[in-house]
N, C-alpha and C positions, 0 to 999 in steps of 0.2 A: 392616239389611235385606239381602235377597238382591241380587246384582248384576243390574241391569236388563238388562245385555247377555248374561246367561245365559238369558234368556227366548226363546221361539220365537214367531214367526220372527225370526231374528237381525238381518236387514237392517232390518226394520221397527222393532224396538226400538232398534237403533243410531241410527237417525234420530230417533226420538222422544226419546232421551236427549240428543241434540244440540239438538233443538228446545226442550226444557224449560230449557236453559241460556241461550237467546236471548230477550231482551226482545221481546215481540210483542203488546202490548195493542193494541186497536183504535186505528187512526190512528197507530200507532207500529210499522209493519211493516218498517221500513227494513232492520233487521239480519237478519230471517228471509228477506226478499227477496234480500239479498246471499248468504245461505247457499244458497238455491235456485239462484241464478244461478251461483255457484261450482260447485255440484254439476253443473249442466248442462255447464259448460265442461270440468270434469274428466272427465265421461263422454263428452265430444265429441258432445253432443247439441245440436241447434239449439233456440233458444228465441226468443220474441218477448215484448216488454213493451209494454203500451199506456200512454197518458198518465196513467192513474189509478194505475198500478202493478201491475195484473194481469199475470200471467205464464202463458204456455203453453210447455211443453216438448214437442218433437215427436220421437218415436222411430219410425223406419221399420219396416216389417214384416220379419220374418225370412224368408229364402229359402223359398219354398214356401207362404208365408202371405200373399202380396201381394193375393190376391183377398178376403181376409177384410175385413169392414167395419171402418173406423176406429172405435176405441173412445175416448170421452172419459172420463177420470177427473177428478172435480172435487171440490175442497175449498177451505176458506178459511184464510188465513194467520193471522188475528188470533184472540185469545182474550179472554174476559171476565176482567178482573183484579179480583177481590174477595178480601178477607182479613178475618179476625176482628180486632177493634179492639185486642186485646192482642198481636197478632203484629207484630213489626218486620220489614217486608219492603218493599223498593223494587222495584216491578215494572219500572222503567226500567233497572235494572242487575243485580238479584239473580236467580240461577237459582232455579227452582222446586225446593223440597226434597221428595224423594219418600219415601213410606213404603209398605212391602209388608206386608200381613197376610194370610197364606195366599193366597187367590185375588184379593185386592182391592188395587189400587194407588191410593193417595191422595196428596195433598200435605199439608204440615205447616201447617195453618191458613190455606191460601190455595186459590184455584181451582187445578186440576191442569193444565188446558189440553189434556186429552184431546179436548175439543171445541174445535178440530177437528184437534189435533195428531196424533191417531191416523190420521185420514184423509189428512193431508199426508204422514205417514211411510209410509203404505201406497202412495201413488203413487210416492214416491221409491224405495221398495224394489223395486217392480215395474220401474221404469225402470232400476234399477241391475243387476238380476239378468239377466246375459247368457246364463244357462243356460235361461231360459224361451224357448219357441218360440211367438211370438204374432204377431198382425197388428199393424198400425200403431196407435200410441197417441198421443193428445193429452192431456197432463196439465195441467189448468187450475187455477191457484192464484189465488184472488181476495182482494182486500183489504177490510177494514172491513165484514165481513158482520154483525158483532154489533151495530153501532150504527146500522144503516140500510141494509144491503145495497148500500152505495155502489159497491163494485167491480162487482157484477153489473149495476147500473143503467148504469154507464159503460163496460161491456165493449164494445170495438170490434168491428164486424161482420166484420172480416177475420181474427179470431183463431182461429176454429174452422172445420174442414171436415167433421168427423164428424157423424153423425146419430143416434148411439146413445150415451147418457151414463149413467154410474154416478156419482151423487152419493154421496160417502162421509161424509156428515154426519148419519146417523141414529144412534140411541142405544139400540137394542134388538135384539140378535142373534136371528134367526129371524123378524123382521118386515121385510117389504118395504113401504116407504112409497111411495105413489103419488099423494099429494095433500097440500096444506098450506093453512093459512089465509093470507089477505092481512092487511095491517095498516097502521097509520100512527100517528105521534106527534102529541101536542098539547102546546103550551107555554102555560100560563096565567100572565098577568102582572097582578098587583094592585098598584096604587100605594098607598103607605102614608104616614102622617104620624106624626111623633114629637113628644115633648114632654119637658120636664124632669121627673124623678121627684120626688115630694113626700117629705118627711122621714118620713112615717108608714109608708112601704113597706119591706118586706124582700124579699129575692130567694131564689128556689128554682130549682134545676136538676133537671128531670125527664128521666130517660133510660129508653128502652125498648130492651132488648137480649135476646140469647139466642134469637132466633127463627131458624128454619131457612133462610129465604130460598128461593132456588131460581130456576129458569127461569120467567119470567112466563107463558109459553105452555104448555110441556110439563107443568109442575106445577100449572097453573091448577085442574084438576079436584080436586086435593087440598085446595084452599081453606085454604092455610097462612095464618098470621097475617101482617099487614102492619103494620110498626112505626109508619108514619106515620098510618094509620087508627086504630090503637089509641091513639096519642098524642092525635090529634084528638078522639077520643071522651072521653078523660079530661079534656081541657081544656074540652070543651063542657059536660060535667057540672058541673065546678066553677064555670065562668063563669056558669052559670045560677043559682048560689046565692051567689056572692061576686063582688066587684069584683076583677078581675085584669087585668094588663097584660103583654103579651108584650114581650120585648126581643130575642129571637132564637128561631128554630126551624129545624131542619135534619134531613133524613133521606134515605137512599138516595143512590146516585150513578150508577146504571145504569138506562137505560130498560127493559131487558129482564130485569132481576133484581128479584125481590120484595124490598122493603127489609127488612133484618134489624134495623136499628138506627135510632133517631131520638131527638132531644132537643129540649127547649124550655127557655128561661130566662124565668121569669115573676116579676113583682113583685106582691106581695099585701099588704094591710093587716096590720100587725103583730098586731092583735087577732084576726085570723082565721087566722093562719098554722097553728096547731096543729090546728084543725078541718079546714082544707084538707088537711093531710097525712093526717089520719085518714080523710077521705072518699076521698082518692086511693087509700089502701090498701084500702078497701072495694071501690072500683071495680076495682082490680087483681085482687082475689080473684074477683070475678064474671067478668071477662074470661078469666082463666086457667082457670076452670071450663069456660067455653065452648070454648076452643081446646085444652085439655089433650090430647085424643086425637091431635092432629096436631102441636102445638107445646108440648110439656110443659115446656120449659126457659125459657119467657118470664120475664123479670125486669123489674121497675120499680124504679129507684133514685131517691130523693128526697133532695136535700141542700141545705143552706143555702150560699149563695155571697155574695161581696162585693156590696154595693149597686151597682146600675147607675144612672148619672146620666141617661142618655137611654133612654126607653121609647116603645113605640108608644102612640098615643092610644087612647081607649076604642073609637071606631068602627073603627079599623084592626084592633085586636085582635079585636073581634067579627067583622069581615068575614073575616079569615083563618081563624078557628076554624070559623065557619059554612061557609065554602067547602070546607075540607078535610073536614069531617064530611059534606058533601052530595055531593061528587064521587064518581062511581062507581068501584068497584074489585071485581075478582073476576069470577066467572062470571055472565054476563048471561043466557045461553040455551044449552041443550044441543041437539045436532043431532036433528032429527026422523028423518033418514035413516040415520045410523050410530050404533048404540047405544054409549053411553059416551063419545062424542066431544063435546068442548066446541065449540059453534058460534061463540059471541061472548063476548068478555071484555075487561076493561080492567085494566091495572096502574097504580095510582097510585104512581108510581115514585120521585119526588124532590120535595123542598121545600127552599127556602133563602130567606134575605133578603139582598138585595144592592142597593145604590144606591137606597134608598128604594122598593124594590119587593119583593113576595113573588113568587117564581117557583116554579111547580108543574109538574112534567112527568108526562105520562100516555102510556101506550102501549096502543093498542087493537088487537084482532085479531078477524077473523071469516072464515069460509069463504064467506060471502055478502056481496057488495060492498055491497048496499043496507043490510044490517044494520050493517056497519062504518060507513057514512056516517051512519046514524041515531044510532049511539052517539056519534060525534064531534060531531054536531049537538047532542046532549043536553049534552055537555061545554060547548059554546058557550052553550046556554040557561042552564045553572046558573051559569056564570061571569058572564054578563051581569047576572044578578040581584044578584051581589055587586059589580058595577061593574068587573069584570076584563075584560081583553082576551085573546083566544086567537089564537095563530098555529099553523098546522099544517104539519108536514113532509109531503113528498110520500108518498102512500100507495104500497104495493107490492102487486102482484097475487097472488092465491092461485094454486095449482096444481091445476087440475081433474083428478081421476082419469080415466085411460084404461084401463078394465078389459079392453079388447081389444088392449092393447099386446103386440106380439110379444116384446119384451124381458121383459115381465112373465111371459108364459107360459113362456118358456124358463127364467127365473130360478126360478120355482116348481117346474118339473120338476127342475132341477139340485139345488135344496135338498132335495127329497124323495128323490132318488137318493142324495145324500150323507149325509143325516141321518135317513132313514127316517121322516120325519114331514112334515106340511104346514107350509109357511111361512104366517105370518099376513100378510094384505094389509090395509093400513089407510091412512087419512089422519091427519094430526096437526094439533094446534092450536098450530102454531109456524110461523115463516117459514123456508122453505128457498129457496135461490137458483134452484131449478128453474123456478118460475113465471116469473121474469124472463128467464132464459136461454131458456126455451121460447118466450116472446114475441119475443125477438130473432132466434132461429134457428128458423124455421117447420119443422115436420115432425120435430122432435127427439123421439126415443123415449127416455124417461127412467124410472129408478127410483132410490130412495135406500136404501142399506143401511149397516149399521155394526155394531160390537161392542156389548156392553152397557155403557153409561155411565149412571151414576145421579147425580142431583142436580147437573146442570151449572149453571153461573153462580153457584155458592155454594161456600164452603170445604168442604162435604161432598162435592164432586165426586169420583167414583171410577169406575174402569174395572175390569171383571171380566176378569182376565188370560186365563183359559182361553178366553174368547170371541174374543179378538183373533186367535189363530192360526186358529180355525175361520172367522172372518170373512175373513181373508186368503186362505185356501184356496178359499173360496166365490167371492170376487171373481175369483181366477185362473181358476177353472173356468168362470165366466160368460164371461170374455174368450176362453178357448180355444174355447168351443163356439158362440159367436155366428157 
């Protein structure tokens, strides 16, 4: 590959190259926080850290620019850590391995961390470049954005003084984001019972893999395959024809990533085994035909495994399969107001069996608070029919667009002057920290911008290199002209 440090802008890529070497999965931001603090101290810049671990670096205005409004640059320190099952990679210690193919930068079988490593590197590069003549800057780096916006929720109200904020966490150059969906997680817990397996049973391991996965919000409208839902559908079909018993089921591991892989261990009567395999292959063919246009590489593997002594009883098996098959997933409703925008969706994200319970995680989003609550209520209703209990994480607010924003008007004009075309102004079906920060700091004028990043939250994640320099220059021009 080409040397990443040969790319422009050099300071940005220098910092991104360092960031990709530092473990920084959600809830494990200690080392990247140390990197940011060391940077601040080396640059002789003041910084403040709150109890949650959020950091703000403060850079005073250059002489002659003291009257310019203070600009907040905001991004998050953590990344979604996903990898293909055949890749050996320890996110807690191994650097991300990079691959460059023409204008595309990717990782080798893992997430890249461009979300939001490019945003963090942008802030650091602007802070470091003393040749820039700018007003005061407050660079906010939050923790744990990807698993619940924890940092933004806990951000202390003495951290920021500015009233104009550039969130650097968008993923489509030429698009100015002015609104986002709110959301909330649900955890379903179903108590299960087990029994000893009889001698006439044999075991099968069913695996679903090869799906694209992706961001559960940004990619929702593509309606990619969900490994857990596909597995549940297969199990539901055979369980209605044959007696089967689950002994294990697992899929997904991130609430905001569409599950790419899932597996189940089942025990079946020896006399039905071959017919069950035959039927599973038939169902696999049907499902692949349905999703081939968006997920052509889906695979189902079926293999015989050693006999399991302990299995779930018939009722527990039936309840889990029915529950997984019934719970919502995907697009629930498109927006009436904004063409092409998903209004409401759910990601059936995770399933596992632990301590005599089946645990199912879902993440729901909507740009309308009442629609979000109704969807979460429906998860409660479906779960109660199965005898399961639901606990809910705290919901986070959406970000209502302000089309009269002075910052938006200026940013649109600058983009047209620089690139001779109109910027697209849109809201997205994903969670940004702007909604929470805007509630904490009233009167905040905000937009979100970024380079082109495709397929975040999956090992397909990529950044289009040529858009990074354009994005960087655009951000600088906004800061200069505010």
